[in-house]
N, C-alpha and C positions, 0 to 999 in steps of 0.2 A: 639866448640873447634878447634883450628888451629893445624894441624899436619904438620910436616916436613917429608922429606924422611926418616930421621933417626928414627923419631917417629914411622912411619909405619913399618919399618923393625924390630924395637924393639917389637912392638905389635905382629907382626907375630911370633916371637920367643917365647915371654912370654906367649901368649895365645894359643899355639899349633894350629896355623892356618895351614891347610893342602892344601887348594885350594883358589885361588884368581880369582875372576871374573873381567876382564877388560871390562867395559861396555861403550857403546856409542849408538847412534841411527842413523838410516838413515835419509835422508832429510824429510821423511814423519812422523818421530817420532816413528818408530818401534824400540823397544828395541833390541839391539844386544849385545853379549858378547863373550869373548874368555877366557877360563879357563887356568890358568898357575899354576905351582907349585911354592912354595916359593923360591926355588933355582933360579928361573928365574926373581925374582923381581928386583935384582940389575941391570940386563941387561935392564929390562923394564924402569927403572928410568934413566939409563945412555944414552940409545940410542933409546928406543922404541921397540915395538914388531910389526913385519910386518904382514899385512893382505892382502888378495886378494880382492881388492876393486871392481873388475869387476863384482863380484857376488852380489853386494849390490846396491839397487836402488838409483839412484842419485849420485853415487860415481864414475862415469866414466865408461869407456869401457875397452876392452882388451889391447889396445895399451899402456896406462899408468895405469897399474893395481895395482901397489904396493903403499900402504899407511902404515903409522906407528901410532900405539897407544902409547900415553904417559900418564901414570897414574897421576892423580891430587891428591897429598897427602891429601889435605883438605877434599876430598870426602870419606875418609875411613868410611866404614859402615860394622858392624858385622851383617851378615844375619842370621835370626832366623831359616831358614831351613838348617839343617846341614848334612854333609856326615856322614857315620857310625862312623868314627873316626875323631877327631880333629874338627876344626871350619872352616867356610867359610866366607870370606870377599869380599866386592865389592869396586872397585876403578873406578870412572868415568874417562874417558880419553879425552884428546885433540887429534886431528888427524892432521898429517902433511904429506907432500911429503917426499920422501927419502932424499932430500937435506935440510930438516929442515923447508922449507916454510910451513906456515899454509895452510891447506886444506880449500879452500874457502867455501865448503858446510858443514863445521863443525858448525851445528846450535847452539850448546852450546856456541861456541866461538862468534858467531854472537850476541847472547844475552849478553855475557860478554862485548862486544864492546858497545852495547846500554846502559848498566848499567854504563860503564865508561863515556860515553858521558853525561849522566845525572849527574854523580858525578862531572864532570868538570864544569857543570852549576849550581852546588849547589842544585841539586834535588835528591830526593830519592823516587823511586817508589816501592810500595808494591802490592802484588797480593794474592788473595785467590781464590782457585779453587772449583767449584761445578761440579762434574762429575756424570752423570747418566749412568746406564748400565742395561741390561736385564740379567736375569738368565733363561736359557733354560735347559730342560731335555735332556739326552743323549739316543740314541737308544741302541738296544741290542749289537751293534758292538762298542759302545763307541763314536759314531759320534753325533755331535750336531743336534737337531731337532728344530722345531719352536714351540714346546710345552712349554709354560711358566711354570715356577716352581710353580706358584700359580695364583690365580685369584683375588688377593687383589687389592685395589685402594689406593688413596692418603692417607698416614699416617694411614692406617688401622693397627690394632694390631693383635697379634697372637690370635687364631689359623689361621685366614684368611691369615695373613701375615706369610708365611713360611720362608721368607728371614731374619727374625729377628736374628736367631742364626748365619746365614752366615755373616751378617753385624757385629755382635758382634765379631766374630772370626777375621774378617778383621781389625776391629778397634784395637783389642788387638795386632795383628801383627804389625800394623802401629805404635802403641805406643812402641813396642819393637825396632822399627827402629827410634825412636825419632821423629816421625811424629805425630802431635796432631790433631785428628779429632775434629771438632766442633759439628757435629751432623750427625745423620744417620736416614733415614726413608724410608718407601716404597713410591714409586712415583705413578703417575696416572695409568700407564700401567700395565697390568698383568705381574707379574714377574719383574717389573722395580724397581730399587733401586737408592738411591742417598746418597753419603757421602761427607760432606764438610770439608774443611781444615781451620785451623787457618791462619791468615794473616802472610806473611813473605816476605823477599826480593825476587826479581825476580828470581835469579838463584836457590835459595832454593825452591821456589814455583814450578818452572819447574822440578827440580830434584824430588820433592815429587810427582808431577803428574805422572812422568814416573814410579816411584816406586809403586805408587798406582795401576796402571793398572796391573803391575806384581803381586802384592799381591792379587788383586781381582781374577785374572785368576788362581793363585795358589790355593787359598782357594776354589774357585768354583770346580776346578778339584778334590781336595781332597774329596769333598762332592758329587762327581758323577754328577756335573753340568757343564754347559758351560756359561762363562761370555761373553756377546756380547756388544762391544762398538761401533757398527755401528750406523749411525745417524737415521735410520728408519728401524729396523729389521722386524716390523709387519705393514702391510698396513693399518690395521684397529685400530691401537693403536698409542699413542703419540710417537714421536721421542725422541731421547736422546740428551741432550745438554751438552756442556762444558762451563758453565757460568763462565766468567772471571771477578772477582771483582778487582777493581784497585783504588789506591789512590796515591797521590803525596804530598810530604812534601818539602817545600823550606827552605833553610838556612835563608832566609829573614823573614820567618813566613807568607808570603803572601798566601792568599787563591787562589790556582791555579786550583781547581777542575773544575770550569766552563770552563777554557781555555783548560784543558786536554780533557774534553768531546767534546769541539768544534773541536779540532784537530782530534779526533777519528771519529766524524761524517763527517768531510771533506774527510778523506782518506779511510774510511772503504769500499766503493765499490771497490777501487783499490786493497785491500788486501783480499777480500772475498775468492778468490781461495785458499789462504793459511789457512784461518780459516775454510773453508768448502771445503775440498780437493777432494771429490769424487762426482760422478754424483748423488749418492743416497742422498748426503747432501741437494740437492735442492728439494727433495721430502718432506723434513722436514720443510723448511722455509715457513712461512706464515700459518702454521697450529699448533693447540694445543699449544699456547703460544710461538711459535717460530716466530720471527719477519720477516716482509717482507719489511718494509719501513725504511728509514733513519730518525729516530726521537728519541726524548727523553722525559722523564717525570719523575715525582716523584712517586715511588711506583707502577707504572702502568706496568703490565707484558705483555701488548700487544706492547710495544715499543722496539726498538733496544737497547737503553741505558736506564736503570732504575736507579734512585737515591733512594736507600732504606731509610726508616725512621731510621736514626741513627745520632748520634752526636759525636763530638770529634774524637778520634782515630778510631772509627768505621765508620766515614763518608766516603763514597766511591761511585763509579759508577760501575754498573754491565752491562757488554756487554753480550747480550743474544743470539747472532747469532751463535757463534762457536759451533761445535759439537765435540764429542770425537775422531774423526779422525784427529783433528788438532795436529800438533807438538807444544808442549807447549813452547819450546825454541824459535822457530821462531815466534809464535803468540805473546808472551810477548815482544820480540824485536821490532816487527812491531808496536805494540801498544805504546811502549815508544817513538819510532821515530815519530809516528803520533802525539802524544801529544806534543812533543817538537817542531816539525815543526809547529804545530798550534800555539804554544805559541810564537815562534820566528816571525811568520807571523802576529801576533796580531789578530788572529781570535777570535771572540766573540761568545758566545753561543746564538743560535737562540731561539725564544720563545718555551716554552714547548708545546708539543702536548697532552693536557690533555683530550684525547678521547680514547675510546675503538676502536682500529683500526680494530678489527674483525667485528664490527657492524657499522662502520662509513659509511656515504654516499659517493658515487662515487666522488662528488664534492670536498670533503675533501681530499680523497686519491690522486686525480689528482694534488694536490698542493705539494705532498711529493715526494722526490726522492726515488726510490725503490732499493732494493738490486738486484744483478744479479739473473736472473730467472733460469739459468742452468750453468753447468760447462763451457761450451763453451763461454758464455758471460762473466763469471767471468775471464776466462783465457785471453780473449781479452783485458779486462780492465787492467789487470796486465801487459800484454805485452806493452800496450800503455802508462803506467803510468810513469811519470818522478819521482814520489815519490818512486815507487818500484825499478826503476833502480838506484836511488840514494843510496838505503840502502841494496840492495841484489845483489849478483853476478849473472851474466847472466846465468851461469851454473845451478844455483838453480832455477831461473825463468823458464828456459827451462824445467827442470824436472817436475815442477808443471803444466806448460801450455801446455805440449805436451801430457798429459794424455787423 
């Protein structure tokens, strides 16, 4: 449903809304919000609400510290966790400088630009997210431990799988937020879980991924647990991935999936620092079904890009390298640009690598381009990339590459 400013203000009055969360994220995808009272909503719509950006990573320093949040009416969401009286809503925000200029590190706006570029070319990209996370117990002081909530493994059932009730509660909250989970199950690691989403447009998919992390952390805390979205929280267990399923439809009806994959394969080394933004990210790659080489195949989970067995509207490509530390807005934007740049350059899909790369001979692996092996290498590739400089502001590149 599309909402106007007037619709939002009427909703606030009619539904007894007492608090409004103005939400946004930093450049690394960490959720932020500012709570305002309904009386401040007209001011927020007319001129924005000021924030101190110097305290937010990637948002600048003390010299030019003021930025403004501008609520996006279409993003109105009634949150299911309520204050004692009245209701609580969330409005996602765009971010500007005091003079009204768009803030260049507003990653949701960066994704909106990529979506608009695709629209102008007669293309529509869709995304489905698969996010893995661990559930850990808390100690006597309420601090997270590295003690998993259970010792179950892949798709085990209760009672070995203690996370079943937690996942059910998460899915029910997501449905209350009009987010449709497709499936939920225990993953391979002890205390590791996965919940997948139904396909949607890029902006909705990114919004949902942000909301998902908040819901998971909230439900875990309610149950006396800690939800960990780091890429490899346990040295002796599988890491967690943020598998990104992606498809493209053309107004012409042409099959562009092979060209989309070709573009992603071409530019993925350049954008790996954004898909895998921490040093710990690189302890995951190349192990436990996380890819190490730039390759693709059908149904093969040792590859960077997997084309699952599906037809029609479910035909898609799955990028398996990103981890949950990635900013979904930035990630989806870069993947759209990679696909489109590849299409415009006439890139064609190389032959499939129908091999188990975890057991392949060295002679086979030497023929493949590999992903960056650590954060420093990934950052250098991004700094040197004409593709990255073409699509991202230097301020954002510096934020990722200086870490």
